[in-house]
C-alpha positions as CSV (number, residue, x, y, z in Angstrom):
1,M,0.0,0.0,0.0
2,L,1.2,3.5,-0.9
3,Y,1.0,6.1,1.9
4,L,1.1,9.8,1.0
5,T,1.1,12.8,3.3
6,R,-1.0,15.8,2.0
7,K,-1.8,19.2,3.5
8,L,-5.2,20.9,3.3
9,G,-5.8,21.9,-0.4
10,Q,-3.1,19.6,-1.8
11,S,-4.0,17.0,-4.4
12,I,-2.9,13.6,-5.7
13,I,-3.3,12.6,-9.4
14,V,-4.1,9.0,-10.3
15,N,-3.7,7.6,-13.8
16,G,-3.3,11.1,-15.2
17,N,-7.1,11.8,-15.1
18,I,-8.3,11.4,-11.5
19,E,-7.6,14.1,-9.0
20,M,-8.1,13.5,-5.2
21,K,-7.9,16.7,-3.2
22,L,-7.8,17.1,0.6
23,V,-10.7,19.5,1.2
24,E,-11.3,19.5,4.9
25,V,-9.9,18.1,8.2
26,K,-12.1,18.0,11.3
27,G,-10.7,16.0,14.2
28,K,-10.3,12.4,13.1
29,T,-12.3,12.9,9.9
30,V,-11.1,14.2,6.5
31,K,-13.1,15.3,3.5
32,I,-11.6,14.3,0.1
33,G,-12.8,15.8,-3.2
34,F,-12.6,13.9,-6.5
35,E,-12.5,15.0,-10.1
36,F,-12.7,12.1,-12.5
37,P,-14.0,11.2,-16.0
38,K,-17.8,10.7,-16.3
39,D,-17.3,7.0,-17.1
40,A,-15.3,6.3,-13.9
41,T,-17.0,4.6,-10.9
42,I,-16.0,5.6,-7.4
43,L,-17.4,3.6,-4.4
44,R,-16.6,3.5,-0.7
45,K,-14.8,0.3,0.0
46,E,-17.5,-1.1,2.2
47,V,-20.1,-0.5,-0.6
48,Y,-17.7,-2.1,-3.2
49,D,-17.2,-5.2,-1.1
50,K,-21.0,-5.6,-0.7
51,V,-21.5,-5.3,-4.5
52,V,-18.8,-7.9,-5.2
53,E,-20.4,-10.3,-2.7
54,Q,-23.9,-9.8,-4.1
55,N,-22.5,-10.4,-7.6
56,K,-20.9,-13.6,-6.5
57,Q,-24.1,-14.8,-4.9
58,A,-26.1,-13.9,-8.0
59,A,-23.6,-15.8,-10.2
60,I,-23.8,-18.9,-7.9
61,G,-27.6,-18.7,-7.9
62,S,-27.6,-18.3,-11.7
63,A,-25.3,-21.2,-12.2
64,S,-27.4,-23.5,-10.0
65,E,-30.6,-22.4,-11.9
66,E,-28.9,-23.3,-15.2
67,G,-28.0,-26.7,-13.8
68,K,-31.6,-27.4,-12.8
69,D,-32.8,-26.9,-16.4
70,D,-30.3,-29.5,-17.6
71,Y,-31.2,-31.9,-14.8
72,F,-34.9,-31.9,-15.5
73,K,-34.7,-32.3,-19.3
């Protein structure tokens, strides 16, 4: 994992087209602003993890449904 230190108002550029800027610091909380292409997707990690898990479950359910069709032919 890469660790960077930034001061208020400073930015980090990722892949040449995503800017992450430290906008506000309050106690133990920071606010980060993002500028990115319209086709990019940005999710909080806990949301991303939930989406990945739901997709896995859907794929497993879909695969078992397909198997039922073959079994009952």
